[in-house]
C-alpha atoms as a printed R data frame, in Angstrom:
    type eleno elety resid chain resno       x       y       z
1   ATOM     1    CA   UNK     A     1   0.000   0.000   0.000
2   ATOM     2    CA   UNK     A     2   1.101   3.571  -0.736
3   ATOM     3    CA   UNK     A     3   1.113   6.420   1.771
4   ATOM     4    CA   UNK     A     4   1.642  10.092   1.010
5   ATOM     5    CA   UNK     A     5   3.774  12.218   3.347
6   ATOM     6    CA   UNK     A     6   3.492  16.007   3.186
7   ATOM     7    CA   UNK     A     7   6.255  17.467   5.374
8   ATOM     8    CA   UNK     A     8   8.401  20.528   4.618
9   ATOM     9    CA   UNK     A     9  11.076  19.629   7.171
10  ATOM    10    CA   UNK     A    10  13.528  17.368   5.293
11  ATOM    11    CA   UNK     A    11  14.790  15.636   8.450
12  ATOM    12    CA   UNK     A    12  11.296  14.839   9.741
13  ATOM    13    CA   UNK     A    13  10.213  13.734   6.282
14  ATOM    14    CA   UNK     A    14  13.195  11.415   5.902
15  ATOM    15    CA   UNK     A    15  12.669   9.851   9.346
16  ATOM    16    CA   UNK     A    16   8.985   9.252   8.649
17  ATOM    17    CA   UNK     A    17   9.666   7.848   5.185
18  ATOM    18    CA   UNK     A    18  12.347   5.473   6.515
19  ATOM    19    CA   UNK     A    19   9.978   4.115   9.180
20  ATOM    20    CA   UNK     A    20   7.114   3.577   6.727
21  ATOM    21    CA   UNK     A    21   9.311   1.887   4.136
22  ATOM    22    CA   UNK     A    22  10.653  -0.423   6.843
23  ATOM    23    CA   UNK     A    23   7.052  -1.381   7.647
24  ATOM    24    CA   UNK     A    24   6.492  -2.316   4.002
25  ATOM    25    CA   UNK     A    25   4.706   0.765   2.677
26  ATOM    26    CA   UNK     A    26   5.490   2.576  -0.568
27  ATOM    27    CA   UNK     A    27   5.927   6.268   0.184
28  ATOM    28    CA   UNK     A    28   5.255   9.385  -1.873
29  ATOM    29    CA   UNK     A    29   6.985  12.283  -0.129
30  ATOM    30    CA   UNK     A    30   6.164  15.921  -0.924
31  ATOM    31    CA   UNK     A    31   7.217  19.134   0.783
32  ATOM    32    CA   UNK     A    32   4.180  21.397   0.387
33  ATOM    33    CA   UNK     A    33   0.405  21.301   0.562
34  ATOM    34    CA   UNK     A    34  -0.214  22.269  -3.047
35  ATOM    35    CA   UNK     A    35   1.725  19.276  -4.317
36  ATOM    36    CA   UNK     A    36  -0.021  17.078  -1.754
37  ATOM    37    CA   UNK     A    37  -3.435  18.140  -3.083
38  ATOM    38    CA   UNK     A    38  -2.309  17.461  -6.653
39  ATOM    39    CA   UNK     A    39  -1.077  13.977  -5.718
40  ATOM    40    CA   UNK     A    40  -4.191  13.113  -3.716
41  ATOM    41    CA   UNK     A    41  -6.505  14.141  -6.558
42  ATOM    42    CA   UNK     A    42  -4.782  11.877  -9.036
43  ATOM    43    CA   UNK     A    43  -6.804   8.916 -10.327
44  ATOM    44    CA   UNK     A    44  -4.256   6.582  -8.756
45  ATOM    45    CA   UNK     A    45  -3.874   8.539  -5.507
46  ATOM    46    CA   UNK     A    46  -2.773   6.906  -2.231
47  ATOM    47    CA   UNK     A    47  -5.608   5.981   0.111
48  ATOM    48    CA   UNK     A    48  -3.838   7.360   3.182
49  ATOM    49    CA   UNK     A    49  -1.922  10.598   3.756
50  ATOM    50    CA   UNK     A    50   0.094  11.975   6.675
51  ATOM    51    CA   UNK     A    51   0.010  15.781   6.523
52  ATOM    52    CA   UNK     A    52   2.128  18.201   8.499
53  ATOM    53    CA   UNK     A    53  -0.072  20.963   9.902
54  ATOM    54    CA   UNK     A    54   2.460  23.767   9.427
55  ATOM    55    CA   UNK     A    55   3.600  24.029   5.814
56  ATOM    56    CA   UNK     A    56   4.308  27.127   3.704
57  ATOM    57    CA   UNK     A    57   1.467  28.203   1.446
58  ATOM    58    CA   UNK     A    58  -1.245  25.569   1.658
59  ATOM    59    CA   UNK     A    59  -0.995  24.033   5.135
60  ATOM    60    CA   UNK     A    60  -2.237  20.648   6.317
61  ATOM    61    CA   UNK     A    61  -5.625  21.995   7.419
62  ATOM    62    CA   UNK     A    62  -6.293  23.525   4.032
63  ATOM    63    CA   UNK     A    63  -5.249  20.298   2.301
64  ATOM    64    CA   UNK     A    64  -7.877  18.481   4.366
65  ATOM    65    CA   UNK     A    65 -10.546  21.050   3.515
66  ATOM    66    CA   UNK     A    66  -9.799  20.897  -0.205
67  ATOM    67    CA   UNK     A    67  -9.812  17.102  -0.331
68  ATOM    68    CA   UNK     A    68 -13.044  16.847   1.654
69  ATOM    69    CA   UNK     A    69 -14.802  19.034  -0.909
70  ATOM    70    CA   UNK     A    70 -14.191  16.314  -3.468
71  ATOM    71    CA   UNK     A    71 -17.106  13.867  -3.702
72  ATOM    72    CA   UNK     A    72 -15.912  10.267  -3.796
73  ATOM    73    CA   UNK     A    73 -17.133   6.851  -2.674
74  ATOM    74    CA   UNK     A    74 -13.782   6.093  -1.056
75  ATOM    75    CA   UNK     A    75 -12.338   9.295   0.453
76  ATOM    76    CA   UNK     A    76  -8.703   9.154   1.603
77  ATOM    77    CA   UNK     A    77  -7.810   8.696   5.260
78  ATOM    78    CA   UNK     A    78  -6.028  11.856   6.455
79  ATOM    79    CA   UNK     A    79  -3.741  12.014   9.488
80  ATOM    80    CA   UNK     A    80  -2.528  15.420  10.677
81  ATOM    81    CA   UNK     A    81   0.978  15.664  12.095
82  ATOM    82    CA   UNK     A    82   1.255  18.537  14.586
83  ATOM    83    CA   UNK     A    83   3.400  19.795  17.439
84  ATOM    84    CA   UNK     A    84   0.407  21.499  19.069
85  ATOM    85    CA   UNK     A    85  -1.609  19.421  21.548
86  ATOM    86    CA   UNK     A    86  -4.051  22.172  22.509
87  ATOM    87    CA   UNK     A    87  -7.566  20.680  22.506
88  ATOM    88    CA   UNK     A    88  -9.030  23.575  20.537
89  ATOM    89    CA   UNK     A    89  -6.423  23.143  17.812
90  ATOM    90    CA   UNK     A    90  -6.972  19.389  17.761
91  ATOM    91    CA   UNK     A    91 -10.711  19.990  17.343
92  ATOM    92    CA   UNK     A    92  -9.987  22.534  14.603
93  ATOM    93    CA   UNK     A    93  -7.879  19.968  12.775
94  ATOM    94    CA   UNK     A    94 -10.590  17.319  12.946
95  ATOM    95    CA   UNK     A    95 -13.240  19.826  11.871
96  ATOM    96    CA   UNK     A    96 -11.149  20.634   8.805
97  ATOM    97    CA   UNK     A    97 -11.620  17.065   7.607
98  ATOM    98    CA   UNK     A    98  -8.737  15.164   9.196
99  ATOM    99    CA   UNK     A    99  -9.612  11.648  10.336
100 ATOM   100    CA   UNK     A   100  -6.929  11.502  13.012
101 ATOM   101    CA   UNK     A   101  -3.881  13.332  14.317
102 ATOM   102    CA   UNK     A   102  -0.544  12.486  15.882
103 ATOM   103    CA   UNK     A   103   1.709  14.732  17.934
104 ATOM   104    CA   UNK     A   104   5.327  15.576  17.201
105 ATOM   105    CA   UNK     A   105   7.680  14.101  18.154
106 ATOM   106    CA   UNK     A   106   5.689  10.966  17.377
107 ATOM   107    CA   UNK     A   107   6.019   7.572  18.996
108 ATOM   108    CA   UNK     A   108   6.549   4.823  16.402
109 ATOM   109    CA   UNK     A   109   4.114   2.405  17.997
110 ATOM   110    CA   UNK     A   110   1.420   5.057  18.212
111 ATOM   111    CA   UNK     A   111   2.040   5.946  14.580
112 ATOM   112    CA   UNK     A   112   1.709   2.302  13.570
113 ATOM   113    CA   UNK     A   113  -1.514   1.944  15.566
114 ATOM   114    CA   UNK     A   114  -3.081   5.029  14.000
115 ATOM   115    CA   UNK     A   115  -2.102   3.906  10.499
116 ATOM   116    CA   UNK     A   116  -3.638   0.497  11.201
117 ATOM   117    CA   UNK     A   117  -6.880   2.207  12.216
118 ATOM   118    CA   UNK     A   118  -6.760   4.079   8.929
119 ATOM   119    CA   UNK     A   119  -6.238   0.871   6.965
120 ATOM   120    CA   UNK     A   120  -9.247  -0.745   8.630
121 ATOM   121    CA   UNK     A   121 -11.392   2.279   7.794
122 ATOM   122    CA   UNK     A   122 -10.209   2.232   4.175
123 ATOM   123    CA   UNK     A   123 -11.112  -1.458   3.836
124 ATOM   124    CA   UNK     A   124 -14.560  -0.797   5.283
125 ATOM   125    CA   UNK     A   125 -15.118   2.140   2.924
126 ATOM   126    CA   UNK     A   126 -14.063   0.085  -0.091
127 ATOM   127    CA   UNK     A   127 -16.317  -2.795   0.937
128 ATOM   128    CA   UNK     A   128 -19.244  -0.408   1.423
129 ATOM   129    CA   UNK     A   129 -18.618   1.258  -1.947
130 ATOM   130    CA   UNK     A   130 -18.515  -2.157  -3.631
131 ATOM   131    CA   UNK     A   131 -21.776  -3.164  -1.945
132 ATOM   132    CA   UNK     A   132 -23.491   0.067  -2.991
133 ATOM   133    CA   UNK     A   133 -22.215  -0.327  -6.551
134 ATOM   134    CA   UNK     A   134 -23.481  -3.917  -6.669
135 ATOM   135    CA   UNK     A   135 -26.852  -2.853  -5.276
136 ATOM   136    CA   UNK     A   136 -27.158  -0.195  -7.975
137 ATOM   137    CA   UNK     A   137 -26.364  -2.724 -10.701
138 ATOM   138    CA   UNK     A   138 -28.906  -5.205  -9.290
139 ATOM   139    CA   UNK     A   139 -31.617  -2.533  -9.124
140 ATOM   140    CA   UNK     A   140 -30.931  -1.577 -12.735
141 ATOM   141    CA   UNK     A   141 -30.928  -5.252 -13.774
142 ATOM   142    CA   UNK     A   142 -34.269  -5.729 -12.001
143 ATOM   143    CA   UNK     A   143 -35.775  -2.833 -13.949
144 ATOM   144    CA   UNK     A   144 -34.483  -4.181 -17.255
145 ATOM   145    CA   UNK     A   145 -35.757  -7.676 -16.438
146 ATOM   146    CA   UNK     A   146 -39.180  -6.303 -15.570
147 ATOM   147    CA   UNK     A   147 -39.358  -4.500 -18.924
148 ATOM   148    CA   UNK     A   148 -38.205  -7.622 -20.801
149 ATOM   149    CA   UNK     A   149 -40.686 -10.032 -19.238
150 ATOM   150    CA   UNK     A   150 -43.744  -8.812 -21.148
151 ATOM   151    CA   UNK     A   151 -42.236  -8.998 -24.676
152 ATOM   152    CA   UNK     A   152 -40.712 -12.379 -23.815
153 ATOM   153    CA   UNK     A   153 -44.134 -13.665 -22.765
154 ATOM   154    CA   UNK     A   154 -45.676 -12.364 -26.001
155 ATOM   155    CA   UNK     A   155 -42.999 -14.054 -28.113
156 ATOM   156    CA   UNK     A   156 -43.378 -17.308 -26.205
157 ATOM   157    CA   UNK     A   157 -47.165 -17.219 -26.512
158 ATOM   158    CA   UNK     A   158 -47.053 -16.570 -30.234
159 ATOM   159    CA   UNK     A   159 -44.555 -19.392 -30.700
160 ATOM   160    CA   UNK     A   160 -46.964 -21.789 -28.980
161 ATOM   161    CA   UNK     A   161 -49.850 -20.610 -31.204
162 ATOM   162    CA   UNK     A   162 -47.784 -21.051 -34.368
163 ATOM   163    CA   UNK     A   163 -46.741 -24.563 -33.348
164 ATOM   164    CA   UNK     A   164 -50.412 -25.527 -33.033
165 ATOM   165    CA   UNK     A   165 -50.976 -24.597 -36.685
166 ATOM   166    CA   UNK     A   166 -47.839 -26.271 -38.081
167 ATOM   167    CA   UNK     A   167 -47.198 -29.975 -38.485
168 ATOM   168    CA   UNK     A   168 -44.510 -31.359 -36.173
169 ATOM   169    CA   UNK     A   169 -42.524 -32.818 -39.098
170 ATOM   170    CA   UNK     A   170 -42.247 -29.388 -40.705
171 ATOM   171    CA   UNK     A   171 -38.812 -27.667 -40.509
172 ATOM   172    CA   UNK     A   172 -40.660 -24.482 -39.517
173 ATOM   173    CA   UNK     A   173 -42.039 -26.268 -36.449
174 ATOM   174    CA   UNK     A   174 -38.510 -27.103 -35.247
175 ATOM   175    CA   UNK     A   175 -37.353 -23.530 -35.881
176 ATOM   176    CA   UNK     A   176 -40.232 -22.072 -33.891
177 ATOM   177    CA   UNK     A   177 -39.682 -24.671 -31.166
178 ATOM   178    CA   UNK     A   178 -36.019 -23.585 -30.932
179 ATOM   179    CA   UNK     A   179 -37.092 -19.935 -30.642
180 ATOM   180    CA   UNK     A   180 -39.592 -20.790 -27.903
181 ATOM   181    CA   UNK     A   181 -36.952 -22.798 -26.045
182 ATOM   182    CA   UNK     A   182 -34.467 -19.917 -26.010
183 ATOM   183    CA   UNK     A   183 -37.163 -17.422 -25.053
184 ATOM   184    CA   UNK     A   184 -37.915 -19.594 -22.013
185 ATOM   185    CA   UNK     A   185 -34.198 -19.683 -21.247
186 ATOM   186    CA   UNK     A   186 -34.084 -15.885 -21.357
187 ATOM   187    CA   UNK     A   187 -37.061 -15.842 -19.012
188 ATOM   188    CA   UNK     A   188 -35.217 -18.110 -16.590
189 ATOM   189    CA   UNK     A   189 -32.213 -15.756 -16.661
190 ATOM   190    CA   UNK     A   190 -34.328 -12.666 -15.942
191 ATOM   191    CA   UNK     A   191 -36.046 -14.564 -13.125
192 ATOM   192    CA   UNK     A   192 -32.676 -15.418 -11.557
193 ATOM   193    CA   UNK     A   193 -31.467 -11.837 -11.902
194 ATOM   194    CA   UNK     A   194 -34.518 -10.524 -10.064
195 ATOM   195    CA   UNK     A   195 -33.888 -12.918  -7.148
196 ATOM   196    CA   UNK     A   196 -30.250 -11.929  -6.544
197 ATOM   197    CA   UNK     A   197 -29.539 -10.840  -2.976
198 ATOM   198    CA   UNK     A   198 -25.773 -11.396  -2.965
199 ATOM   199    CA   UNK     A   199 -23.231 -12.519  -5.488
200 ATOM   200    CA   UNK     A   200 -20.427 -15.002  -5.944
201 ATOM   201    CA   UNK     A   201 -18.083 -15.103  -8.908
202 ATOM   202    CA   UNK     A   202 -16.795 -18.003 -10.968
203 ATOM   203    CA   UNK     A   203 -13.963 -18.347 -13.469
204 ATOM   204    CA   UNK     A   204 -14.840 -17.494 -17.063
205 ATOM   205    CA   UNK     A   205 -12.283 -17.455 -19.887
206 ATOM   206    CA   UNK     A   206  -9.524 -15.088 -18.687
207 ATOM   207    CA   UNK     A   207 -11.591 -13.414 -15.973
208 ATOM   208    CA   UNK     A   208 -14.590 -13.873 -13.690
209 ATOM   209    CA   UNK     A   209 -18.356 -13.500 -13.948
210 ATOM   210    CA   UNK     A   210 -21.221 -13.642 -11.439
211 ATOM   211    CA   UNK     A   211 -22.499 -17.153 -10.787
212 ATOM   212    CA   UNK     A   212 -26.230 -16.584 -11.389
213 ATOM   213    CA   UNK     A   213 -27.342 -19.886  -9.886
214 ATOM   214    CA   UNK     A   214 -25.609 -19.268  -6.543
215 ATOM   215    CA   UNK     A   215 -26.469 -15.569  -6.522
216 ATOM   216    CA   UNK     A   216 -30.188 -16.079  -7.157
217 ATOM   217    CA   UNK     A   217 -30.490 -18.929  -4.679
218 ATOM   218    CA   UNK     A   218 -28.956 -16.790  -1.914
219 ATOM   219    CA   UNK     A   219 -26.699 -19.659  -0.795
């Protein structure tokens, strides 16, 4: 996982980067808030950022405010790094959009614990976003299925009427029978789609697809 560090003090930045790399994280280190905002708005932005409160130009608080104005299903987890432990300032930092804060000079174990909290929150956000996305797809699929059912029933009914008027040894009878068979299959698929409450994937060619039988049965 990647973590962004925004710290204008080169010594502090280097210490923090060394610790995070040792813990297995990939680090993007910047020295000002403007660059931090640019990095965090990238399509491939890190999910977690550690922002120094006091930076020239755009400070850590303003970075938080700017990023929180962006509407996203999975907002980044923002940790403010500050030397000020005054409760009013801490509250101000959290009100600006920070998720957490850590005091300078920081304790490594506390830093690790707060990052771990951030990682758990990120996983929960991603899971929630995936669930909401899936729910939206299922609702849309249900609407489409509902609209398809009536024309499918009409086609199936007309196929049955035509087969009554055609001899079974006629090639046309077999053609209509094949159409009716596949219309019923389409009806079965729409019925399964409308019963989906959760999903499970299965291997398909080079990727994966939803297993309709397991999804519609709710098992």
